[in-house]
C-alpha positions as CSV (number, residue, x, y, z in Angstrom):
1,M,-7.2,57.2,116.1
2,T,-5.9,60.5,117.3
3,T,-2.2,60.8,118.3
4,T,-0.5,63.4,120.5
5,Y,2.9,63.9,122.1
6,E,2.9,63.6,125.8
7,H,2.6,66.7,127.9
8,E,2.7,68.9,124.8
9,A,-0.4,68.7,122.6
10,A,-2.8,67.6,125.4
11,G,-5.9,69.7,125.8
12,K,-5.7,71.4,122.4
13,A,-8.7,71.1,120.1
14,P,-7.4,72.3,116.7
15,V,-9.8,73.8,114.2
16,R,-9.5,71.8,111.1
17,S,-9.3,73.3,107.6
18,S,-12.1,72.8,105.2
19,T,-9.6,72.6,102.3
20,P,-10.0,69.2,100.5
21,G,-7.1,67.0,101.7
22,W,-6.1,66.0,98.1
23,A,-5.9,69.7,97.1
24,A,-3.7,70.7,100.1
25,L,-1.5,67.7,99.6
26,L,-1.1,68.1,95.9
27,A,-0.3,71.8,96.1
28,A,2.0,71.3,99.0
29,S,3.9,68.4,97.4
30,I,4.4,70.0,94.0
31,G,5.4,73.3,95.7
32,Q,8.0,71.6,97.8
33,F,9.2,69.6,94.8
34,L,9.8,72.8,92.8
35,V,11.7,74.4,95.7
36,V,14.0,71.5,96.3
37,L,14.4,70.8,92.6
38,D,15.7,74.3,91.9
39,I,18.5,73.8,94.5
40,S,20.1,71.0,92.4
41,V,18.7,71.3,88.9
42,V,20.9,74.4,88.1
43,N,24.2,72.7,88.9
44,V,24.4,70.6,85.7
45,A,23.5,73.6,83.6
46,L,26.2,75.9,85.0
47,P,28.8,75.2,82.2
48,D,26.2,76.1,79.5
49,M,25.3,79.3,81.4
50,R,28.9,80.3,81.6
51,S,29.4,80.0,77.9
52,G,26.0,81.5,77.0
53,L,26.2,84.6,79.2
54,G,30.0,84.9,79.5
55,L,30.0,84.3,83.2
56,G,33.3,83.9,85.2
57,A,33.9,81.7,88.2
58,T,32.6,84.3,90.6
59,G,29.5,84.8,88.6
60,L,28.7,81.1,88.4
61,Q,29.2,80.9,92.2
62,W,26.6,83.6,92.7
63,V,24.1,81.9,90.4
64,V,24.0,79.2,93.1
65,N,24.6,81.5,96.2
66,A,21.9,84.1,95.3
67,Y,19.3,81.4,95.6
68,S,20.6,79.6,98.6
69,L,21.2,82.8,100.7
70,T,17.8,84.4,100.1
71,F,16.2,81.0,100.6
72,A,17.9,80.4,104.0
73,G,17.4,84.0,105.1
74,F,13.7,84.4,104.5
75,L,12.4,81.0,105.7
76,L,11.3,82.1,109.1
77,L,9.7,85.3,107.7
78,G,7.8,83.2,105.1
79,G,6.5,80.8,107.8
80,R,5.3,83.6,110.1
81,A,3.7,85.5,107.2
82,A,1.5,82.4,106.5
83,D,0.2,82.5,110.1
84,I,-0.6,86.1,109.8
85,F,-1.9,86.6,106.3
86,G,-3.3,83.2,105.6
87,R,-1.8,80.1,104.0
88,K,-3.6,80.3,100.7
89,R,-2.7,84.0,100.2
90,V,1.0,83.4,101.1
91,F,1.2,80.2,99.1
92,L,0.0,82.0,96.0
93,A,2.3,85.0,96.6
94,G,5.3,82.7,97.0
95,L,4.4,80.6,94.1
96,G,3.8,83.6,91.9
97,L,7.1,85.2,92.9
98,F,9.0,82.0,92.2
99,T,7.3,81.5,88.8
100,V,7.9,85.1,87.6
101,A,11.5,84.9,88.7
102,S,11.9,81.6,86.9
103,L,10.6,83.3,83.7
104,A,13.0,86.2,84.2
105,G,15.9,83.7,84.7
106,G,15.0,81.8,81.6
107,F,15.1,85.0,79.5
108,A,18.2,86.5,81.2
109,Q,20.4,88.4,78.8
110,D,23.4,88.8,81.1
111,G,24.9,87.5,84.3
112,A,23.5,90.3,86.5
113,M,19.9,89.6,85.3
114,L,20.3,85.9,86.0
115,I,21.8,86.4,89.4
116,G,19.0,88.9,90.3
117,A,16.4,86.4,89.1
118,R,17.9,83.7,91.2
119,A,17.8,85.9,94.3
120,V,14.1,86.6,93.8
121,Q,13.5,83.0,93.0
122,G,15.1,82.1,96.4
123,L,12.9,84.6,98.1
124,G,9.8,83.1,96.5
125,A,11.0,79.6,97.6
126,A,11.5,80.8,101.1
127,I,7.9,82.1,101.2
128,L,6.6,78.9,99.6
129,A,8.5,76.2,101.5
130,P,7.2,76.7,105.0
131,V,3.6,77.1,103.9
132,T,3.8,73.8,102.0
133,L,4.4,72.0,105.3
134,S,2.0,74.1,107.3
135,L,-0.7,73.3,104.7
136,V,-0.2,69.6,105.5
137,T,-0.1,70.0,109.3
138,A,-3.1,72.4,109.4
139,T,-5.3,70.3,106.9
140,F,-4.8,66.8,108.3
141,P,-5.6,66.0,112.0
142,D,-3.1,64.3,114.3
143,G,-3.0,60.6,113.5
144,P,-2.5,58.3,110.6
145,A,-3.9,60.8,108.0
146,R,-1.3,63.4,108.9
147,T,1.5,60.9,109.1
148,K,0.8,59.6,105.6
149,A,0.5,63.2,104.3
150,I,3.9,64.1,105.9
151,A,5.4,61.0,104.4
152,L,4.3,61.9,100.9
153,W,5.5,65.5,101.4
154,T,8.9,64.3,102.5
155,A,9.2,61.7,99.7
156,V,8.2,64.2,96.9
157,G,10.5,66.9,98.3
158,T,13.4,64.5,98.5
159,A,12.7,63.3,95.0
160,G,13.1,66.9,93.8
161,G,16.7,66.9,95.0
162,A,17.3,63.4,93.7
163,T,16.0,64.1,90.2
164,G,17.5,67.5,89.8
165,G,20.6,66.2,88.0
166,L,18.5,64.1,85.6
167,V,16.0,66.9,84.9
168,G,18.7,69.5,84.4
169,G,20.8,67.2,82.2
170,L,17.8,66.3,79.9
171,L,16.7,69.9,79.6
172,T,20.2,71.3,79.0
173,D,21.2,68.6,76.5
174,Y,18.0,68.5,74.5
175,L,16.6,72.0,74.8
176,S,18.7,74.7,76.4
177,W,20.0,75.7,79.9
178,R,17.2,78.3,79.8
179,W,14.6,75.6,80.2
180,V,16.0,74.7,83.6
181,F,14.1,77.9,84.7
182,L,11.3,78.0,82.1
183,I,10.0,74.5,83.0
184,N,8.8,76.0,86.3
185,V,6.4,78.4,84.6
186,P,3.8,76.0,83.3
187,V,4.1,73.8,86.4
188,G,3.7,76.9,88.6
189,A,0.7,78.1,86.6
190,V,-1.1,74.7,87.0
191,V,-0.4,74.6,90.8
192,A,-1.6,78.2,91.1
193,V,-5.0,77.2,89.5
194,I,-5.3,74.3,91.9
195,A,-4.5,76.5,94.9
196,A,-6.8,79.4,93.8
197,R,-9.7,77.0,93.1
198,W,-9.6,74.5,96.0
199,L,-7.5,75.9,98.9
200,R,-9.6,77.4,101.7
201,A,-9.0,81.1,102.4
202,D,-7.7,81.2,106.0
203,R,-9.2,83.4,108.6
204,D,-7.5,86.8,108.1
205,T,-5.6,87.9,111.2
206,G,-4.0,90.8,109.5
207,G,-6.2,93.3,111.2
208,R,-4.9,92.2,114.7
209,A,-1.6,90.6,114.1
210,R,1.4,92.5,112.7
211,L,4.6,91.2,111.1
212,D,7.5,91.6,113.5
213,V,9.7,93.8,111.2
214,P,12.7,94.2,113.5
215,G,12.8,90.5,114.1
216,A,12.4,89.7,110.4
217,V,15.3,92.0,109.5
218,L,17.6,90.5,112.2
219,V,16.8,86.9,111.5
220,T,17.0,87.3,107.7
221,A,20.3,89.1,107.9
222,G,21.6,86.8,110.6
223,V,20.7,83.5,108.9
224,G,21.9,84.9,105.5
225,L,25.3,85.9,106.9
226,L,25.6,82.6,108.7
227,A,24.9,80.6,105.5
228,F,27.3,82.8,103.6
229,G,30.1,82.4,106.1
230,I,29.6,78.6,106.3
231,G,29.8,78.4,102.5
232,R,33.1,80.4,102.5
233,I,35.0,78.4,105.1
234,E,36.6,75.9,102.7
235,T,37.9,78.5,100.3
236,H,38.4,81.6,102.5
237,G,39.6,80.1,105.8
238,W,39.7,82.3,108.8
239,T,38.2,85.3,106.9
240,S,34.9,83.4,107.0
241,L,34.8,84.1,110.7
242,I,33.7,87.7,109.9
243,P,30.3,86.9,108.3
244,L,29.9,83.9,110.7
245,G,30.5,86.2,113.7
246,G,28.2,88.8,112.3
247,G,25.5,86.3,111.7
248,L,25.7,84.9,115.2
249,V,25.6,88.4,116.7
250,L,22.5,89.3,114.7
251,L,20.8,86.0,115.7
252,A,21.6,86.7,119.4
253,A,20.0,90.2,118.9
254,F,17.0,88.5,117.2
255,V,16.5,86.2,120.3
256,A,16.6,89.3,122.6
257,V,14.1,91.2,120.4
258,E,11.7,88.2,120.2
259,A,11.8,87.8,124.0
260,R,10.3,91.3,124.4
261,A,8.2,91.6,121.2
262,A,4.4,91.7,121.7
263,Q,3.9,89.8,118.4
264,P,7.2,88.1,117.7
265,L,8.2,86.4,114.5
266,V,8.8,83.2,116.4
267,R,7.5,82.7,119.9
268,L,10.4,81.5,122.0
269,R,8.1,79.4,124.1
270,L,7.8,77.1,121.1
271,F,11.2,75.8,121.9
272,R,10.0,74.8,125.4
273,L,8.2,72.1,123.5
274,R,10.5,69.1,123.6
275,S,9.2,67.9,120.3
276,V,10.1,71.2,118.5
277,A,13.5,71.7,120.3
278,V,14.8,68.2,120.0
279,G,13.2,67.5,116.7
280,N,14.8,70.5,115.0
281,L,18.2,69.9,116.6
282,T,18.1,66.3,115.4
283,T,17.0,67.5,111.9
284,L,19.9,69.9,111.7
285,V,22.5,67.2,112.6
286,I,20.9,64.5,110.4
287,M,20.9,66.9,107.4
288,A,24.5,67.7,107.9
289,G,25.3,64.1,107.2
290,G,22.5,63.5,104.7
291,F,24.0,66.0,102.2
292,A,26.7,63.5,101.3
293,L,24.1,61.2,99.7
294,W,23.4,63.4,96.7
295,Y,26.3,65.8,96.5
296,F,29.4,63.6,96.9
297,L,27.9,60.6,95.1
298,S,27.1,62.9,92.1
299,L,30.7,64.2,92.1
300,Y,32.0,60.6,92.3
301,M,30.0,59.5,89.3
302,Q,30.9,62.4,87.2
303,N,34.5,63.2,88.2
304,V,35.7,59.6,88.9
305,L,33.5,57.3,86.8
306,D,33.1,59.9,84.0
307,Y,29.3,59.5,83.9
308,S,27.4,62.1,81.9
309,A,24.9,64.3,83.6
310,I,22.0,62.3,82.2
311,R,23.6,59.0,83.2
312,T,24.3,60.4,86.7
313,G,20.6,61.4,87.0
314,L,19.5,58.0,85.9
315,S,21.8,56.3,88.4
316,F,20.0,58.2,91.2
317,L,16.6,56.6,90.3
318,P,17.1,53.7,92.7
319,H,17.9,56.2,95.5
320,T,14.7,58.1,94.7
321,L,12.8,54.8,94.8
322,G,14.4,53.9,98.1
323,I,13.3,57.2,99.6
324,I,9.8,56.6,98.4
325,I,9.7,53.0,99.7
326,G,11.0,54.1,103.1
327,S,8.5,57.0,103.3
328,R,5.6,54.7,102.3
329,L,6.6,52.1,104.9
330,A,7.0,54.7,107.7
331,P,3.3,55.5,108.3
332,M,2.3,51.8,108.5
333,L,5.2,51.0,110.8
334,M,4.4,54.1,113.0
335,E,1.0,52.6,113.8
336,R,2.6,49.4,115.1
337,M,5.7,50.6,116.9
338,D,7.2,53.5,118.8
339,A,8.0,56.3,116.3
340,R,11.2,56.9,118.1
341,L,12.3,53.3,117.5
342,L,11.5,53.6,113.8
343,A,13.4,56.9,113.5
344,G,16.3,55.4,115.3
345,A,16.3,52.3,113.1
346,G,16.1,54.5,110.0
347,G,19.0,56.6,111.1
348,L,21.2,53.6,111.9
349,L,20.3,52.1,108.5
350,A,21.2,55.4,106.7
351,A,24.5,55.5,108.7
352,A,25.3,51.9,107.7
353,G,24.7,52.8,104.1
354,F,27.1,55.8,104.4
355,A,29.8,53.6,106.0
356,W,29.2,50.9,103.3
357,Q,29.6,53.6,100.6
358,G,32.8,54.9,102.1
359,V,34.3,51.4,102.1
360,V,33.5,50.3,98.6
361,L,34.0,53.7,96.8
362,D,37.1,53.6,94.7
363,A,38.4,54.7,91.3
364,G,37.5,51.4,89.7
365,G,34.0,51.3,91.0
366,T,30.9,50.1,89.1
367,F,27.2,51.0,89.4
368,L,26.3,47.5,90.8
369,G,29.4,47.2,93.0
370,S,29.9,50.7,94.3
371,I,26.6,52.6,94.0
372,L,23.4,50.6,94.0
373,G,23.6,48.6,97.3
374,P,24.9,51.3,99.6
375,G,22.9,54.0,97.9
376,A,19.6,52.1,98.3
377,T,20.4,51.4,101.9
378,M,21.0,55.1,102.7
379,A,17.9,56.1,100.8
380,V,15.5,53.6,102.6
381,G,17.0,54.6,105.9
382,F,16.3,58.3,105.3
383,G,12.8,57.5,104.1
384,L,12.1,55.7,107.4
385,L,13.8,58.4,109.5
386,M,12.4,61.7,108.1
387,T,8.7,61.1,108.3
388,P,8.6,60.5,112.1
389,L,11.2,63.3,112.5
390,V,9.2,65.9,110.6
391,E,6.1,64.9,112.5
392,A,7.8,65.2,115.8
393,S,9.4,68.5,114.9
394,T,6.0,70.1,114.3
395,A,4.0,68.4,117.1
396,G,2.5,70.3,119.9
397,A,2.2,73.7,118.1
398,S,-1.2,75.3,117.6
399,E,-2.6,75.7,114.1
400,D,-2.0,79.5,114.4
401,E,1.7,78.8,114.7
402,A,2.0,76.1,112.1
403,G,3.7,78.4,109.6
404,A,6.3,79.6,112.2
405,V,7.1,76.0,113.2
406,A,7.4,75.0,109.5
407,G,9.8,77.9,108.9
408,V,11.9,76.6,111.8
409,V,11.9,73.1,110.4
410,N,13.0,74.3,106.9
411,T,15.7,76.5,108.4
412,S,17.1,73.6,110.4
413,R,17.2,71.5,107.2
414,T,18.9,74.3,105.2
415,I,21.5,75.3,107.8
416,G,22.2,71.6,108.5
417,G,22.9,71.0,104.9
418,A,25.2,74.0,104.6
419,I,27.2,73.0,107.7
420,G,27.4,69.4,106.4
421,L,28.7,70.5,103.0
422,T,31.4,72.5,104.6
423,V,32.5,69.8,107.1
424,L,32.3,67.0,104.6
425,S,34.2,69.0,101.9
426,A,36.9,69.8,104.4
427,A,37.2,66.1,105.3
428,A,37.4,65.1,101.6
429,A,40.1,67.7,101.0
430,A,42.1,66.7,104.0
431,S,42.3,63.1,102.8
432,G,44.7,63.9,100.0
433,P,44.6,64.7,96.2
434,D,42.9,61.4,95.2
435,L,39.3,62.3,94.4
436,A,37.9,58.8,95.2
437,D,39.6,58.7,98.5
438,G,38.3,62.1,99.4
439,Y,34.7,61.2,98.6
440,A,35.1,57.9,100.5
441,T,36.3,59.9,103.5
442,A,33.3,62.2,103.3
443,F,30.9,59.3,103.4
444,L,32.6,57.8,106.4
445,V,32.4,61.2,108.2
446,A,28.7,61.4,107.2
447,A,28.1,58.0,108.8
448,L,29.5,59.3,112.1
449,I,27.4,62.5,111.9
450,T,24.3,60.5,111.2
451,V,25.0,58.2,114.2
452,A,25.4,61.4,116.3
453,G,22.0,62.7,115.1
454,T,20.3,59.4,115.6
455,A,21.6,59.4,119.2
456,L,19.3,62.4,119.8
457,V,16.2,60.5,118.7
458,P,15.5,58.9,122.2
459,F,15.2,62.4,123.7
460,L,12.1,63.1,121.5
461,P,8.8,62.8,123.5
462,R,6.8,59.6,123.2
463,R,4.1,59.6,120.6
464,R,0.9,58.4,122.1
465,S,-2.1,56.9,120.4
């Protein structure tokens, strides 16, 4: 069975990769796992980093920001590079950069070296993340095989975020904070061997295509400033408008440059595809709400219930299982029902879980009464939602633009999460000094945001069999 999206993928006969499906999926899934894991795994190790390297509050903030800003800023560049220079080559380059930076971070002797390593690590992740998705979409043909592959990619990537606290806590408590970075080295080496041995070398277009350097500079600086400004809103107020405004101006200039470039970084006609435009807008809004699941629940367990980092990580295992269950069910259900209906049901289920969490969350909560039920509901809902949403967001684009589209998808997810963190943190702070009340408010706002994102799902094009 071959599936397409009406009016958008018709008439295209993609050239399929000769890369073994298992190799592409294994490399893509582990690569995505590492990228997402390193966003969250560092958080629980920050106190030990502070004492070990003598970092102040600003230094600790930049250990996190150096990764997130370079990651957000270079995603589109990484995606387009995969289309021009080949997925295998760019995958190995991104993985190598990420692994070497992890090694440098693990052996950092001062704060400056650690922050520099994190910045390079974010750059490697930005190169790696889009190509992991484009490997999946380029290797598997439209239909059940691609849907199942996207479901696994989604589940493994989400699991990286969910297990970050547990992995970081175990490594920090039983080894050292340095192993938060060093653990990436052997994993990266194994994945590099798999990629070098079994991934097909793409047709080299480097002799004809050229990387759009002006566009790359503008979008990297624009997205980086935008992410930086969003992250400063809560603590710096109106002064955050300066980087926000600068980022928006640079992004507007990027659009103007891309409209005239002979070989643009992102072809603006991609956004004429309803699947790409609506899918990425929906992703951005959904991720703005979805950030609450991991971030605020982690804060609640540690700051209110006094859970240790390891216990917090273990408490997230049912959530990880819920994501996996939802992602495993999604491909089977998509063969039997309209994918939009499934995505809508998943979104509403996630929103119900957020609302449930907001109602039961209080200072006297327990794991069974305040965490397990609503958390599992949220997780299963997101598992059901994200597979059809990712598939829709990449539908209709040619294989030659798979990397660019994957870069757009990852940028939507990253910016959505940054916006969500700011909005939900502001809502929590506005509810008063009580931490439990603040976190409960954040979950209730997340429920409303998730409903708003789910309301966009019917505007996705119909998926045809």
